[in-house]
C-alpha positions as CSV (number, residue, x, y, z in Angstrom):
1,Q,11.6,94.8,-2.3
2,V,12.3,92.4,0.5
3,H,15.1,89.8,0.7
4,L,13.9,86.4,1.8
5,V,16.0,83.4,3.0
6,E,14.4,80.0,3.6
7,S,15.8,77.2,5.8
8,G,14.7,74.0,7.4
9,G,14.3,71.7,4.5
10,G,15.6,68.2,4.5
11,S,14.8,64.5,4.0
12,V,12.3,62.7,6.2
13,Q,10.3,59.6,6.1
14,A,6.5,59.6,5.5
15,G,4.7,60.6,8.6
16,G,7.5,62.8,9.8
17,S,7.7,66.5,10.4
18,L,9.7,69.5,9.3
19,R,9.6,73.2,10.1
20,L,10.5,75.7,7.4
21,S,11.6,79.2,8.2
22,C,11.7,82.3,6.1
23,A,13.7,85.3,7.3
24,A,12.8,88.6,5.8
25,S,15.1,91.6,5.5
26,N,12.3,94.1,6.2
27,S,10.1,94.4,9.2
28,L,7.1,92.2,8.8
29,F,5.0,95.2,9.9
30,R,5.6,96.6,6.4
31,I,4.6,93.4,4.6
32,A,0.9,92.9,3.9
33,A,1.0,89.1,3.4
34,M,3.4,86.3,3.2
35,A,3.1,82.9,1.7
36,W,4.8,79.5,1.1
37,Y,4.7,78.0,-2.4
38,R,6.2,74.7,-3.6
39,Q,7.2,73.3,-6.9
40,A,7.7,69.6,-7.5
41,L,9.8,68.3,-10.3
42,G,8.0,68.7,-13.6
43,K,5.1,70.6,-12.1
44,Q,4.0,74.2,-11.8
45,R,4.6,76.2,-8.6
46,E,1.6,76.1,-6.3
47,L,0.4,77.9,-3.3
48,V,0.8,76.0,-0.1
49,A,-0.2,78.5,2.6
50,E,-0.5,82.2,3.1
51,I,-0.9,84.5,6.1
52,T,-1.9,88.2,6.4
53,N,-0.1,91.0,8.1
54,F,-1.2,90.3,11.6
55,G,-1.8,86.7,11.2
56,E,-5.5,87.1,11.5
57,I,-6.2,85.3,8.2
58,T,-4.6,82.1,6.9
59,N,-5.3,80.1,3.8
60,Y,-4.1,76.6,2.9
61,A,-4.1,74.4,-0.2
62,D,-6.6,71.6,0.3
63,S,-3.8,69.0,0.0
64,V,-2.1,70.3,3.2
65,K,-5.1,71.4,5.4
66,G,-4.9,69.9,8.8
67,R,-1.3,68.9,8.4
68,F,0.6,72.2,7.8
69,T,0.5,75.4,9.8
70,I,1.8,78.8,8.8
71,T,2.7,81.4,11.5
72,R,4.7,84.6,11.6
73,D,6.9,86.1,14.3
74,K,7.2,89.9,13.8
75,D,9.9,90.2,16.4
76,K,12.1,87.9,14.4
77,N,10.9,89.0,10.9
78,T,10.3,85.4,10.2
79,V,7.5,83.2,8.8
80,Y,7.3,79.5,9.6
81,L,5.7,76.5,8.0
82,Q,5.2,73.6,10.3
83,M,4.7,70.5,8.3
84,N,3.4,67.4,10.0
85,S,2.3,64.0,8.7
86,L,4.4,64.5,5.6
87,R,3.7,62.4,2.5
88,P,5.9,61.5,-0.5
89,E,3.7,63.9,-2.6
90,D,4.9,66.8,-0.4
91,T,8.3,66.4,-1.9
92,A,9.2,69.7,-3.6
93,V,11.3,72.8,-3.4
94,Y,9.5,75.2,-1.0
95,Y,9.6,78.9,-1.7
96,C,8.8,81.9,0.5
97,W,7.0,84.8,-1.1
98,A,6.4,88.4,0.1
99,S,6.0,91.8,-1.5
100,N,6.4,90.3,-5.0
101,S,9.8,88.8,-3.9
102,W,10.9,85.2,-3.8
103,G,13.4,83.3,-1.8
104,L,15.8,80.8,-3.4
105,G,13.9,77.9,-2.0
106,T,14.6,74.9,0.3
107,Q,14.3,71.3,-0.7
108,V,12.0,68.9,1.1
109,I,12.2,65.2,0.3
110,V,9.7,62.7,1.8
111,S,10.4,59.1,1.4
112,S,7.9,56.3,1.7
């Protein structure tokens, strides 16, 4: 099991940017894939983006394609989610996932 800690959430206006970070307790070399999910109030948790072990494959939800980018830094055991052109509908708690473990989440609020 891996311990995950998210950071970087906050409040921004529509069109703004945020970068989320997820620090993992284990070396990323041992983790096959990592992902970001989000859960808006009253809605189910949904996949936002995922990345494979060496970053060779990424996958994004249609709603964020072209706006969000997931990357990983093995030296820092950290995965990032760069979010640009944010929209009010991106407002949610964002969770990091790896090896069947979840972080506690970080809140993102986008105002119009």
